[in-house]
N, C-alpha and C positions, 0 to 999 in steps of 0.2 A: 872402510879402513883402506888406504893405499899404502902398499908395502914395496919399497924398493932396497935392493941393495944400494949401499952407498955410492958406488961409482956410476950406476944409473941414474940415481937420484941427482947427483952432481951434474951430468950431462943434460938431464931434462931441465934443472933448474938454470943452467947456463943459458941453454936455448931459449928458455921463458923470459929471462931477465936481460939478455943481451950481453952477458959478462962471464968471464970465467970465475967459478966460484968453489970452495971446498965446504965440506961438512962444518968446518971449524969457523967460517966466516959469519959474521954477526947478521947478515941478512938471510942466510939460508933457510932456516927454521921458519921464517915469515913468508918466503917464497914457497916452499913446500906447503905450508898452511893455505896459502892463497890457491895453489893448485888443488888441494883438497876441496876447498870452498867452490871452485869452479866446477870441478867433476860432480860433487853433490848437488850443486844448482842445477846443472844441466839435467842430471837424473830426476830430481823433483819436479823440474818442468814436464817431463815426460808423465807424470800422473796427473794429467789434465782431469779436472773436476772431482779430485780428491783433496780432502785435508791432509797435508803432510807435514811433518816437523823432522828436521834434520839436526842433529847435534852440532855443536860447534867443535871444529877440529882440534885435536891436540898433536903435537908434533913430538915424537919420541925419537931421539936420534942415537945410535949406538948398539951395541949387541948386549945380549943377556937380559932383554926384557921379555916380560910376558903380559900379554893382554888377554884379559878375561871376558869372555862374553857370556850373558845370561844362557843357561843351560836350556831355558824353555823357548829359545828363539833359533830358528833355522839359520845356518850362514851358508851363503853361496859365495865360491870363490872363484873369481874370473880371471884366469891366466891371461896376460897380456904381452906382446912382443912388439917393439918399435926399434927404429934405427938406433936408439939409444941403450937398448938392452931390454931385458925381461922385468916385468913387475906384476903385482897382482892387485886386484881391487876385491875387497871383501865386503858383502852387502848383507845386513841382517835386518828384517822386517818384522814389524810387530803391528798387529791390528789394534787400533784404539778402541775402548769400551764404547758401546753403543751410546747414542745421545741421551737416551731415555735413562741409562744408567748414571749418567753424569749428573743430571738434574734431580734425581731422586735424593 
């Protein structure tokens, strides 16, 4: 999960698409979703030799939302700072069942 304050997300998306945007613009959510795809795709490439699946991104804009993670999965929060401001990457991993268990 990528979490941004709105102002930071607007700056990052503006740099990404090369135009000033606000969270109210039609293309904003699509651009944030594409950024999430790029980050997760690069992370997935780092698991060389492993079978990895990553869920499709959902973009939630605004305040007052709660995102619930399964309680049996550890979550690692990676705080990040860049010239646009601070944001966080939240990662949750779960080992897949063994292949023998799948074929049974």
